[in-house]
N, C-alpha and C positions, 0 to 999 in steps of 0.2 A: 835704482830704477827697476831692477829685476825683483827685489824684495817687495816693492810696491805692487807689482803685477801679481805676485803670489798672494799677497794679502787680499787684493781685489778678487782674485779667483776663489779664495777660501770664503770670503764674504758672500760672493754670488752663489757659490755651491750651497752654503748654509741656508741662504734665503730660499733657494729652490727646494731644499729638503724640508724646510719648515712648511712651505706652501703645500708640497705633496702630502706631508703628514696631516696637515689640517684638512685637506680634501679627502684623504682616506678615512680619517676619523669621522668626518662629516657623513661620508657614505655609509660607514659602519653604523653610525648612530641612526641614520635614516632607516637602514635595513632592520636594525633591532627594534625600531619604534613600531613598525608594521610589517608582520610576516606575510599576511594575505591582503590582497587589495579590497576584499569585501568584509574584512574584520578590522574596522578602524578603532581608534582610541575610544570612541563613544560606545562601541559595542559592549554589552554587558558581559559577554563570555570571552572577551579578548584574552585575559590571562589564562583561563582554562584551556582555550584552543591552542595558544602558543606553547603552553606547558606540555600538552599532550603531543603537539606536532614536533617539539624539540626532542621529545623522547621517542619519536617515531611510532607512537601508538595510534595516532590518527594522522593521515596524510592529506595534503591538499590536492588540487587539480593542476593540470599542465598549464592552464592559463593564469596561474598565480592566485586563484580564488580558493576559498574554503567551502562556500555554499552552506553557511551555517543554518539556514532555514530548511534545508532539504531533509526529508524523512529518512531514517536509517532502516535498512532492510534487516531481516533476521540474519542473513548471511554476514552482512557488514558488522552487525552487533557482535556476533560470535568471533569474528576475526579481530575486532578491536579489543574485546575482553581478553582474548587469548594472547594478545601482544603485551599484556601485563606481565607475562611469564617470560623466562629466558628462551630465546629463539632456539638454542641448542636443545632444550628440553622438549620443545614443540616438535622439532625435526626428528629427534630420537623416538618420541612416542609414535610419530607417523611411520617411520621405517619399521618399527617393531610390530605395528598393528594394522598397517594398510590392507593386508590381505584379509584381515578379519572383517573389515567394513567395506571392502571393494564392491560387494554385491549391492549393499544399501546405497552407496554413493552412485552406482550406475543406475539402479532402479528408480531413484528419486531425481535423476537428471543432474546431479552435482558435477559428475565428470564431463557432461556435455555442455552445460551452461555456466558452471561456476568452478571450473577446474582449478582456477587460481586460489581457491579457498580450501582445497581438499585437506592440506596439512593441518590447518587450524580446526577444521570440523572433526577430523579424526582425534586430535588432541582433546577437543571439548567433549567428545563421546567417552574417551578414556578417563578424563579428569572428572566426569560426572556433571559438567556444566550442562550438557545435554544428557539426560538420563535414559533416553530411549531412542533407538534408531528411527522409529516411526515419526518422530518430531520433524525429520527432514522432509516429510511429505508436504509440509506447509511452507517450506522455504521457497519453492518455485511453483508458478502456475503458467502453463503454456510457455515455459522457458524464461519467464520474467520473474525477477526477485520480488518477494512480497514483504511489505513493511512489518517491522516488529511492533508489537503493542507495548504500552507502558508497563503493564504487569509482567509481561514476558521479560523485558529488559531487567526488571527488578529481580526476577528469579535467576536469570543467567548471571547477573553481576554478583549477587550474594553468594551463589555457588562458586563463581570464579575467585572471589575474594576469600573463600574458605570460612564463611560465616555459618555454615549449616549446623555446627555444634552449638551455636548460640541461639538457635531458633526457639521461640517460646511455644509451649503447648497450647496455651490459651492466649488469644490475641483479640484485642478490642481496638479497632482503628477509628479515628475521629472524623473520617471523611463522610460527607453527606451521601455519597454514592458507594459506600463500602459494600452494600449488597450486590453491586455489579462486579466486584472483584472476586475471582475464583477463590474458593476457600483454601485450596492448596497453595495459593500465592500469597495469602495474607501474612503468614509468618516471615516470609522473605522481605516483604515491604516493611513490616514492623522492625526487623533488625536493621534495615538500611536507614530508617528514621532515627533509630537509637544511635547509629554511627554518624549521623549528621550528613549523610549522602543525599537523602531526599527529605522533604519537609512534611511534617505531620499535619499541617494546617490546611493543605490543599490550595486550590487556586482562589481567585477572588470570590467565588461562589462556595468555597469549601469543598470542592470536588477533587478527587484524584484523577478522574478520567482514564480508567484502566484500559479502555479499548481505543484510545487515541494513539497515533504514532508519536515517536520521539524524534526530535530534530538532532542534527549533528552537533549543534552548539550545546544542547541540553545533555547529550551523552558525554561530550567533552568535559563538562562540569562534573558529572557523576564519576567518570573515570579518573579525573584529576584528584578529586578528594579521596577516592578509593585507593589510588596509587600511593598517596601520602600515608594512608593508614597502614598499608601492608609493608611499605618500605621504610617508614619512620625517618624520612629524609629531613625533617625539620623545616620544610618549606611552608611555614605557616602563612606566608603572604597570600597563598592561593585560597585560603579559607577564612582565617580570622580577620585578615585585613584586605579583603577583596575590594571593597570600595569604601574608602575612608570617609566619604561624604554621605554614605547611605547606610541603612541597617545591614547587619550581617547577612550575606547572601545564603549562608547555610540555612537561614530561617525563611527562605523564599522558595517557592516553587513556581516556575515560569509556565505560562500557558499562552496559547494563541487564541484570538477571537476575531471575528469579522463583523463589519457593520459599515454604516455610512456616517461620514462626518456631519455632526449637527452644529458644533460650535468649537472654535479654537480661540483661546485667550492666553495672552502673555502678560506677566506682571513681574517686573524685575528679571531675575535669572530663571524664573519658573515658566513652564508651559503647561496649560491645562487643555485636554482634548476631550470633548463630549461626543460620543457616537450613539447611534441607534442600532440595536441589534436586530436579528430576524423577527423578534417578537415586538418590535417597535419600542423597546424599553431603552431609556436613556442611561448610559453608563459614563462616568467621569473618571479620568485618569490624569495624573500629574507627575512631573519630575523636573529636574534641572534641565534646561535646554541642552547643555553640553553632554548630558547622559542619554539623550534620545537620538538614535540613528534613524534618519528618514531616507527612504529609498523609493525610487520610481522605476520599477523593472530592475535592471542591473546597475542603474546609475544613481548617484546621490541626488537627493532633492532637498528643498528648503521648507521652512515653515510656511512661506507664502504659497507653496504648492498645495497646501492642505485646504482645499475649497469645500464649502458646504455641499453635501450631496454626493461627493465622490466616495467610491468604495475603498476601504482600507482593511489591512490585516495588522493587528497589534500584537506585540509580545508584551505581556504584562505580568506583574506579580503583585497580588493585593490590589492596591489603588495606584501602583506605580506603573508607568509605561516606559519600556526600554527601547522599543523599536516600532516604527510605523512604516509599513510597506504599502504604497499606493498601488492599487490594482490597475493593470493595464486598461486603458480606455481605447476601445476599438470602434472605429467609424468607417463605414463604407460610403463611397460617393461615386457618381457617374458623371462624365462630362467629356471634354475634348482636350487632347494634348496640345500645348502651345509651344513650349520651349524647355530646354535643359541648359544649365550653366554650372560653373564651379568657380570659387573664388581663389585668391592667392594662397589660402591655407589648405586647399584641396577639398573644401566642403562642397558637396553637390546639392543642387536644388532643382526642383521641377515646377513649372507653372502650368496650371490647367484652367480651362474655362468651364465653370460649373454654375448652372442656372444664371447665365448672363453675367457672372462675376468672375474675375481673374483671381485665382488663389495659388499661393506659392508654398511649397512644402519641401522639407529637407529629405534627402535619401542617405542611406549608408550602405555598408558592405553586405547587410542582410536583406537589402531590397531585391525582390525577385520581379523580373519582367518577362511577360509572355506577349508575343506579337503573332496574331493569327494562329494561336495554338502552339507556337514553338518558343523555346527559350531564347531570349534576346537581351538587349540592353537599352537604357533610356536614350542612347545616342543613335539608335536605329529607328526611333519613332519619328514620324513625320507630322508636321503641323496639321491639326484637325483630325488626326487619328482618334477614333472613339475609344474611350478608356473607362474601365471600372477600377477604382483604386481602394486599397484597404490601408487605413491609417492606424498606427498603434502609438498612443501618446504623442500624436502630432507628427510622427515620422512615417514616411511612406514605406510600407512593408511589401505590398504586392501591387503590381500593375498588370491588368489584363487588357491588351489593346487589340483593336480591329482596324486594319488599314482603311483609310478613307477610300483610296483607289487601289484596286487589285486586278492583276492578270495572272491566270494560272492555266496550265495544261494538264491533261490526264485522260483517263478512261472512265466512262460512266459505270458506276457500280450499282446505283439505284436512282430512279427518277420518278417523280410524281408531278402533279400540277403545281405544287407549291415549293418543293424541295428537290435538290439534286445532290447526289453524293458521288465524288470521283476519287480515283486512286492514282497517285503519282509517286513512283519510287517507293512503293510499299507503304506510303503514308496516305491516310484517308482524310478527305476534306468534305465538309457538309455546308451547303449554302441554301439560303432562301432564294426563291425565284420571283422577280418582280412581275406584277400582273401584266405589264406592258413590254415584257422581254422580247427582244428581236432574235429570231432563230433562223439559221441557215444550216441545211444538211446536204452534203455533197454538192455545194455551191448553188443550192436551190432554196427558195423561201420555204420554211417548214413550220410545223406546230410542235408543241411539247409531245403530243401523241406520236409524232414521227421519230422521236429519239429512241434509241435502243441501248440496252445494257451492252457494254463493250465498245460503243462508239468512241472514237478519239474526239476530244473536245477542247476548245479554247474558250475560257470564261472570262468575262470582264464585268466589273461592278463596283459598287460602293458599300462600305460597311456591311460586308457579308451578304449583300443582296445582289444577285446576278441580274444584269441588265442586257447582256449580249452573249449569245451562244453560237459558236461556229463548230459544227460537228461533221465528221467524216466516218462513214461506215468502214468497218474492218473486214476485209474479205479473206476467207480461208477455206480449205477443203478438208474433209474427213472421209475415211474409207471404212467399210465394214460389211456386215451381213445383215440384211433386212430381217427384223424379227416381228415388228408389229406396225400397223397403220391405224391410227385412231381418228375417226371422222367426227367432227364436232364443229361448233362455230369457229373454233381455232384448231385446225387439224394439226396432228402431231405424228412424228415418225420415230420409231425406236430401232436402233441398230446395235449389234454387237461389234464394238470397234476393234482395232488391231491389237489393243491391250486386253482383249477379252472382257471388256466392261460394257454393260448396257448403258446407252446414252439416248436421251429423248430430246428432240428438237422440234420447235414450232415451225410451221410452214407459212411463209409470208404470202399475202395475197398476190396472185399472178405468178406463182412458182411454175417452173418448167419441169417436164419429165421426158427423159429419153431412155429407150431400151435398145441396146446394141446399135447405138448411134442413130436411131430412128425416133421421131416424135411419137410419144405415147401418152396415155392417161394414167392417173393414180391407180385406177383399178386394174391396170395391166401388170402391175408389180405383184410379185409372189414372195411369200416367206422364204428366206434363205437365198434370195438373189444376192449376188455381190453388187454393192452399190457405192457410188461416190456422191457425197453431198457438197454443194457449194453454199457456203454460209456468208451472210453479211451481218456482222455484229451478233453472231450466235444464232441467227435464224435462217432457215433454208430458202434459197432462191431457185435452186436447180437440183434435180435428182437424176443421176445417170446410173442405169441398171444394166446388169449382165445376166442373161437368162441361165448361164451356167450355174447350176446349183452347187453350193458349197457342202461337200461331204466331209465327215470326220470319222475317225476310228476310235472305238471304245473297247477296252479289254477289262474283263472282270469275272467274278464268280456268280453263277446262277443261284439266286436266293429262292426263287419260286418260278414256276412255269405253268401257264394255263393254255392247254391245247384247244379248249373250247373258245377262248377269246383271242387266240394267237398272240399272247403277250408273254414277255419274259421280264422278271424283276431281277436286275443285275446290280451287284455291288462293284462300283467302279474302282479299279485298283489304283488309279491316279490320285484320287482324293477321298476314297472311302464312301462317297455319296451313293445313294440308290438311284438308278436310272430305270426308266420304263421303256422297254423295247417292243415296238409293234412290228409284226411281220405277217406275211401271207404264205401259208404252208404250200400252196399250189404255185406260188410265183417266186418267193424269196429263196434263192439257192442256199442250202446248208451243206458245207463241205468239211472234210477233215484235212489234216495237214498234208496229206498226199494228193489232195485235190479230188478225192472220191466223194460222190454225193452221199448225203445222209438225210434221214427224215427227222421230223421233230420228236418222234418216239425215241430216237437215239440220244436226246438231250435229257439231262436229269439235274436235280439240285446238287450243288457242289462242283459241277463241271466248270472248267475255265473256257470261255469263248471269246472270240474277237468279232466285233460288229462294225461294219462299215455302213454308215447311214446319215440321214439328214436330221439335224436337230430342229424340232418344231416346238421350241419353248416348253420343255418339260417331258416331251415324248420323242424318242428316237425312232424314225421310220427306217427300218433296216433294209438295205439293198443287198447285203451279203452277210451270212453268219458262218464263222469258221470254228469248228470244235478243236480246241488246242489240247485239252487234257480231260480225260474221264475221271470222275470221282471214284 
């Protein structure tokens, strides 16, 4: 009985181990089959990309994508080419030569915006991949990396692979646009053609396109072939047998072109795509269905998605097409929110009423929602809220919603016959005003013209249009010294407030004036009276004055003195500004520090004096002058 149990235990254990082994090998196989989510088995550059990724010459992104169609910057190109070398050699070259290039790296923004690439850039300068520090000036513009051009990549790569000794003195390239290739770059392109790294036939038009950018997938191919040449690792599968069902990829140069779908035809395993380019010329490309990657945005698409008239970007070589990228279709619509829901799988959808029709669309994690100008979510929207939606490929990307009904409080910042702007908690809101708006101010029926900036208000309305306003004036008092009264259709008063700042206020109709607690008129006020203003929403309703004149003391050096005009030009020691002192030689007492009387003839330029007087907006009317120090 005991032996039977042991045998059963052994059998069970072996069965479990077999299952685990099968699961693990299945996982390992799946992982090996596709390293990046956006480089599938159908992608023309899959072997090149995965070869370079496995050697850590090109890396992917944190979301498990490679982004094969993204253009390569000059900085990225140098970094990738430099990774063909031993990292110890790169680090050693940097440590030995960093001080030599520090100024250039700093001046051209590398240390600020691309510090991660400084080691590779220094190595490239020392190795001669970059033969001049001034080339770094084209790497960044306003802190942003600039794309590398096809001819530049050819030069960098040929130098990096050590082909400079093999450059021909006389070069004749077969491209139709050879005249657009810089003369200095032609020998480098020529040697890469001879090495099988790039194709000498050009694209389907016979062009090299020297000033076009290079994609990450294209550079992966060039690096992979170049790596094989310099390391002699015998991995011929990457070049000679890249695609067993197609012609040798070494004899192909890939290019991108854009157009609109004109016709799509399938016959057997083949797919034929006809597009119209920007010149309305029809171009036809074909390939095996399984060798064409079709994408719509970041998601895979199918042949049925290739509709006549849609814009696409193709990756082609000769008459063969390897990828079709459907351009995003953006549509904007306006209507009303009806409802939001989600299914058992967590997929969210939203229903809108647009032009008397109900339309349902899906949302995802990228969907942005704004309600009344603030970040929100679809589940905070109310039925019949007014919306403006942006659809990308049928998915809701943006929703801008305005509440059907709203109530809000704040202070008036600006108001006109048709609009009102209020502030609440440092946030500004702007609304239209309904022509039949109901207004109350201080519990009395009012008009728009009765509202004042600073009033506290409560607004109610629909769809950003105010239909009801309840306002209350805000009462406050300010103190200062009277400096000016301006008489006009809208009288104004200017004071120097307690913070020594000039402030001007409008006088409301029916304002009151009191001087020393007695009723007075506006013309009874005098400059430099101490006053207190009572304000309602920033406008004056009452002025209370004190006949006691506000006197100030000024100390400074005499710059000039005119006995004829009884004026002194004084450099104020407090702020260095020039003051103009007015005095009366027969009335204004002039004293020394002992209290003895002096005459104006005792004053001279350079003397230090103290003046007690009344500031009359630019001129000081002296009450007393004291001579502190003779020059």
